[in-house]
N, CA, C and O atoms as CSV, one atom per row, in Angstrom:
chain,resi,resn,atom,element,x,y,z
A,1,UNK,N,N,-138.824,57.496,-14.966
A,1,UNK,CA,C,-137.662,58.186,-15.484
A,1,UNK,C,C,-137.723,58.137,-17.017
A,1,UNK,O,O,-138.078,57.119,-17.612
A,2,UNK,N,N,-137.375,59.235,-17.616
A,2,UNK,CA,C,-137.425,59.317,-19.076
A,2,UNK,C,C,-136.225,58.603,-19.700
A,2,UNK,O,O,-135.163,58.487,-19.089
A,3,UNK,N,N,-136.421,58.134,-20.916
A,3,UNK,CA,C,-135.388,57.350,-21.605
A,3,UNK,C,C,-134.111,58.166,-21.804
A,3,UNK,O,O,-133.018,57.599,-21.811
A,4,UNK,N,N,-134.227,59.485,-21.965
A,4,UNK,CA,C,-133.030,60.315,-22.123
A,4,UNK,C,C,-132.159,60.247,-20.870
A,4,UNK,O,O,-130.933,60.171,-20.961
A,5,UNK,N,N,-132.798,60.273,-19.707
A,5,UNK,CA,C,-132.060,60.174,-18.447
A,5,UNK,C,C,-131.430,58.788,-18.301
A,5,UNK,O,O,-130.299,58.649,-17.836
A,6,UNK,N,N,-132.175,57.783,-18.704
A,6,UNK,CA,C,-131.673,56.408,-18.630
A,6,UNK,C,C,-130.470,56.237,-19.542
A,6,UNK,O,O,-129.509,55.557,-19.181
A,7,UNK,N,N,-130.512,56.847,-20.720
A,7,UNK,CA,C,-129.376,56.751,-21.656
A,7,UNK,C,C,-128.119,57.392,-21.080
A,7,UNK,O,O,-127.016,56.897,-21.309
A,8,UNK,N,N,-128.270,58.482,-20.337
A,8,UNK,CA,C,-127.112,59.125,-19.696
A,8,UNK,C,C,-126.488,58.194,-18.661
A,8,UNK,O,O,-125.266,58.067,-18.581
A,9,UNK,N,N,-127.336,57.551,-17.875
A,9,UNK,CA,C,-126.845,56.602,-16.869
A,9,UNK,C,C,-126.207,55.402,-17.560
A,9,UNK,O,O,-125.175,54.900,-17.116
A,10,UNK,N,N,-126.818,54.950,-18.635
A,10,UNK,CA,C,-126.282,53.822,-19.398
A,10,UNK,C,C,-124.903,54.164,-19.956
A,10,UNK,O,O,-124.002,53.325,-19.935
A,11,UNK,N,N,-124.733,55.371,-20.449
A,11,UNK,CA,C,-123.431,55.788,-20.984
A,11,UNK,C,C,-122.373,55.752,-19.887
A,11,UNK,O,O,-121.241,55.332,-20.129
A,12,UNK,N,N,-122.731,56.186,-18.693
A,12,UNK,CA,C,-121.799,56.160,-17.567
A,12,UNK,C,C,-121.326,54.735,-17.288
A,12,UNK,O,O,-120.151,54.510,-16.998
A,13,UNK,N,N,-122.244,53.779,-17.377
A,13,UNK,CA,C,-121.926,52.374,-17.086
A,13,UNK,C,C,-121.492,51.590,-18.330
A,13,UNK,O,O,-121.279,50.380,-18.249
A,14,UNK,N,N,-121.361,52.261,-19.471
A,14,UNK,CA,C,-120.997,51.623,-20.742
A,14,UNK,C,C,-121.984,50.527,-21.133
A,14,UNK,O,O,-121.598,49.433,-21.544
A,15,UNK,N,N,-123.260,50.850,-20.993
A,15,UNK,CA,C,-124.333,49.932,-21.363
A,15,UNK,C,C,-124.924,50.381,-22.693
A,15,UNK,O,O,-125.133,51.573,-22.916
A,16,UNK,N,N,-125.188,49.428,-23.567
A,16,UNK,CA,C,-125.789,49.709,-24.860
A,16,UNK,C,C,-127.218,50.202,-24.654
A,16,UNK,O,O,-128.062,49.470,-24.137
A,17,UNK,N,N,-127.489,51.439,-25.058
A,17,UNK,CA,C,-128.827,52.021,-24.923
A,17,UNK,C,C,-129.312,52.551,-26.264
A,17,UNK,O,O,-130.033,53.548,-26.327
A,18,UNK,N,N,-128.912,51.879,-27.329
A,18,UNK,CA,C,-129.283,52.325,-28.672
A,18,UNK,C,C,-130.784,52.237,-28.885
A,18,UNK,O,O,-131.479,51.460,-28.230
A,19,UNK,N,N,-131.263,53.042,-29.807
A,19,UNK,CA,C,-132.680,53.023,-30.159
A,19,UNK,C,C,-133.042,51.608,-30.609
A,19,UNK,O,O,-132.304,50.964,-31.355
A,20,UNK,N,N,-134.171,51.154,-30.146
A,20,UNK,CA,C,-134.618,49.809,-30.468
A,20,UNK,C,C,-134.561,48.870,-29.269
A,20,UNK,O,O,-135.283,47.874,-29.222
A,21,UNK,N,N,-133.702,49.186,-28.299
A,21,UNK,CA,C,-133.648,48.391,-27.072
A,21,UNK,C,C,-134.738,48.876,-26.132
A,21,UNK,O,O,-134.991,50.076,-26.031
A,22,UNK,N,N,-135.368,47.960,-25.461
A,22,UNK,CA,C,-136.437,48.358,-24.546
A,22,UNK,C,C,-135.862,49.003,-23.291
A,22,UNK,O,O,-134.724,48.742,-22.901
A,23,UNK,N,N,-136.670,49.843,-22.676
A,23,UNK,CA,C,-136.301,50.511,-21.431
A,23,UNK,C,C,-135.962,49.469,-20.372
A,23,UNK,O,O,-134.988,49.619,-19.634
A,24,UNK,N,N,-136.768,48.413,-20.299
A,24,UNK,CA,C,-136.534,47.354,-19.316
A,24,UNK,C,C,-135.181,46.691,-19.516
A,24,UNK,O,O,-134.450,46.471,-18.550
A,25,UNK,N,N,-134.841,46.371,-20.751
A,25,UNK,CA,C,-133.565,45.710,-21.023
A,25,UNK,C,C,-132.374,46.595,-20.655
A,25,UNK,O,O,-131.396,46.120,-20.079
A,26,UNK,N,N,-132.461,47.872,-20.986
A,26,UNK,CA,C,-131.372,48.800,-20.671
A,26,UNK,C,C,-131.211,48.913,-19.156
A,26,UNK,O,O,-130.098,48.846,-18.635
A,27,UNK,N,N,-132.329,49.085,-18.457
A,27,UNK,CA,C,-132.264,49.210,-16.997
A,27,UNK,C,C,-131.714,47.938,-16.366
A,27,UNK,O,O,-130.903,48.011,-15.442
A,28,UNK,N,N,-132.137,46.781,-16.843
A,28,UNK,CA,C,-131.625,45.524,-16.290
A,28,UNK,C,C,-130.119,45.390,-16.512
A,28,UNK,O,O,-129.405,44.902,-15.636
A,29,UNK,N,N,-129.635,45.817,-17.673
A,29,UNK,CA,C,-128.185,45.789,-17.923
A,29,UNK,C,C,-127.450,46.745,-16.980
A,29,UNK,O,O,-126.360,46.429,-16.503
A,30,UNK,N,N,-128.039,47.904,-16.710
A,30,UNK,CA,C,-127.439,48.850,-15.766
A,30,UNK,C,C,-127.413,48.234,-14.375
A,30,UNK,O,O,-126.417,48.359,-13.662
A,31,UNK,N,N,-128.493,47.572,-13.980
A,31,UNK,CA,C,-128.541,46.940,-12.665
A,31,UNK,C,C,-127.404,45.934,-12.497
A,31,UNK,O,O,-126.790,45.866,-11.432
A,32,UNK,N,N,-127.122,45.160,-13.530
A,32,UNK,CA,C,-126.031,44.186,-13.477
A,32,UNK,C,C,-124.702,44.902,-13.302
A,32,UNK,O,O,-123.880,44.495,-12.481
A,33,UNK,N,N,-124.482,45.974,-14.072
A,33,UNK,CA,C,-123.234,46.743,-13.964
A,33,UNK,C,C,-123.068,47.344,-12.574
A,33,UNK,O,O,-121.947,47.486,-12.087
A,34,UNK,N,N,-124.184,47.698,-11.932
A,34,UNK,CA,C,-124.151,48.260,-10.585
A,34,UNK,C,C,-123.878,47.183,-9.530
A,34,UNK,O,O,-123.629,47.496,-8.366
A,35,UNK,N,N,-123.928,45.922,-9.943
A,35,UNK,CA,C,-123.710,44.833,-8.999
A,35,UNK,C,C,-124.987,44.324,-8.360
A,35,UNK,O,O,-124.948,43.658,-7.325
A,36,UNK,N,N,-126.111,44.633,-8.969
A,36,UNK,CA,C,-127.411,44.208,-8.452
A,36,UNK,C,C,-128.039,43.148,-9.352
A,36,UNK,O,O,-127.586,42.908,-10.471
A,37,UNK,N,N,-129.082,42.527,-8.839
A,37,UNK,CA,C,-129.842,41.562,-9.647
A,37,UNK,C,C,-130.644,42.328,-10.693
A,37,UNK,O,O,-131.160,43.409,-10.406
A,38,UNK,N,N,-130.754,41.782,-11.904
A,38,UNK,CA,C,-131.530,42.447,-12.953
A,38,UNK,C,C,-133.026,42.179,-12.774
A,38,UNK,O,O,-133.617,41.384,-13.505
A,39,UNK,N,N,-133.621,42.846,-11.801
A,39,UNK,CA,C,-134.994,42.532,-11.400
A,39,UNK,C,C,-136.037,43.553,-11.859
A,39,UNK,O,O,-137.207,43.423,-11.499
A,40,UNK,N,N,-135.653,44.556,-12.636
A,40,UNK,CA,C,-136.581,45.619,-13.020
A,40,UNK,C,C,-137.854,45.043,-13.650
A,40,UNK,O,O,-137.800,44.311,-14.638
A,41,UNK,N,N,-138.986,45.389,-13.059
A,41,UNK,CA,C,-140.276,44.989,-13.606
A,41,UNK,C,C,-140.669,43.551,-13.346
A,41,UNK,O,O,-141.593,43.044,-13.983
A,42,UNK,N,N,-139.993,42.882,-12.428
A,42,UNK,CA,C,-140.294,41.467,-12.205
A,42,UNK,C,C,-140.962,41.176,-10.871
A,42,UNK,O,O,-141.366,40.041,-10.620
A,43,UNK,N,N,-141.087,42.195,-9.999
A,43,UNK,CA,C,-141.633,41.960,-8.667
A,43,UNK,C,C,-142.873,42.816,-8.427
A,43,UNK,O,O,-143.022,43.901,-8.989
A,44,UNK,N,N,-143.744,42.305,-7.588
A,44,UNK,CA,C,-144.939,43.060,-7.194
A,44,UNK,C,C,-144.600,44.080,-6.112
A,44,UNK,O,O,-145.150,45.181,-6.090
A,45,UNK,N,N,-143.691,43.705,-5.217
A,45,UNK,CA,C,-143.233,44.602,-4.157
A,45,UNK,C,C,-141.716,44.545,-4.100
A,45,UNK,O,O,-141.094,43.618,-4.619
A,46,UNK,N,N,-141.133,45.548,-3.463
A,46,UNK,CA,C,-139.671,45.596,-3.402
A,46,UNK,C,C,-139.235,46.235,-2.091
A,46,UNK,O,O,-139.726,47.293,-1.699
A,47,UNK,N,N,-138.311,45.572,-1.432
A,47,UNK,CA,C,-137.774,46.106,-0.184
A,47,UNK,C,C,-136.587,47.029,-0.443
A,47,UNK,O,O,-136.251,47.854,0.406
A,48,UNK,N,N,-135.954,46.900,-1.597
A,48,UNK,CA,C,-134.790,47.729,-1.931
A,48,UNK,C,C,-135.232,49.155,-2.238
A,48,UNK,O,O,-136.369,49.394,-2.645
A,49,UNK,N,N,-134.331,50.080,-2.040
A,49,UNK,CA,C,-134.622,51.474,-2.323
A,49,UNK,C,C,-133.690,51.959,-3.429
A,49,UNK,O,O,-132.908,52.888,-3.228
A,50,UNK,N,N,-133.777,51.333,-4.584
A,50,UNK,CA,C,-132.860,51.647,-5.680
A,50,UNK,C,C,-133.380,52.802,-6.536
A,50,UNK,O,O,-134.502,53.276,-6.359
A,51,UNK,N,N,-132.556,53.227,-7.440
A,51,UNK,CA,C,-132.860,54.330,-8.344
A,51,UNK,C,C,-134.087,54.049,-9.207
A,51,UNK,O,O,-134.772,54.985,-9.621
A,52,UNK,N,N,-134.370,52.800,-9.480
A,52,UNK,CA,C,-135.417,52.409,-10.428
A,52,UNK,C,C,-136.746,52.063,-9.778
A,52,UNK,O,O,-137.708,51.758,-10.482
A,53,UNK,N,N,-136.823,52.104,-8.453
A,53,UNK,CA,C,-137.979,51.585,-7.732
A,53,UNK,C,C,-139.314,52.168,-8.213
A,53,UNK,O,O,-140.246,51.407,-8.475
A,54,UNK,N,N,-139.426,53.455,-8.333
A,54,UNK,CA,C,-140.707,54.086,-8.726
A,54,UNK,C,C,-141.153,53.597,-10.103
A,54,UNK,O,O,-142.312,53.225,-10.280
A,55,UNK,N,N,-140.244,53.595,-11.080
A,55,UNK,CA,C,-140.588,53.112,-12.418
A,55,UNK,C,C,-140.874,51.614,-12.412
A,55,UNK,O,O,-141.791,51.142,-13.085
A,56,UNK,N,N,-140.099,50.897,-11.664
A,56,UNK,CA,C,-140.219,49.440,-11.616
A,56,UNK,C,C,-141.606,49.023,-11.128
A,56,UNK,O,O,-142.289,48.234,-11.781
A,57,UNK,N,N,-142.005,49.543,-10.009
A,57,UNK,CA,C,-143.288,49.153,-9.443
A,57,UNK,C,C,-144.455,49.694,-10.260
A,57,UNK,O,O,-145.514,49.068,-10.299
A,58,UNK,N,N,-144.288,50.838,-10.910
A,58,UNK,CA,C,-145.372,51.381,-11.722
A,58,UNK,C,C,-145.559,50.601,-13.016
A,58,UNK,O,O,-146.656,50.607,-13.575
A,59,UNK,N,N,-144.529,49.934,-13.503
A,59,UNK,CA,C,-144.673,49.172,-14.758
A,59,UNK,C,C,-145.394,47.852,-14.526
A,59,UNK,O,O,-145.776,47.185,-15.488
A,60,UNK,N,N,-145.587,47.462,-13.272
A,60,UNK,CA,C,-146.307,46.240,-12.937
A,60,UNK,C,C,-147.802,46.445,-12.895
A,60,UNK,O,O,-148.553,45.472,-12.828
A,61,UNK,N,N,-148.261,47.704,-12.934
A,61,UNK,CA,C,-149.703,47.999,-12.817
A,61,UNK,C,C,-150.391,47.861,-14.139
A,61,UNK,O,O,-151.601,48.071,-14.230
């Protein structure tokens, strides 16, 4: 997912997505606001089917 799309989602959740913050940090903050564990980019495999799954697993390669 492109950072522009992530910033739109971040704005919806009132998450700081200012320039200079990493994509991972912004996504993890969004995950917390959604009520999920901030696990983006920390697992080799994932059983969850969340919005971030494709990007998450691809950043581990």
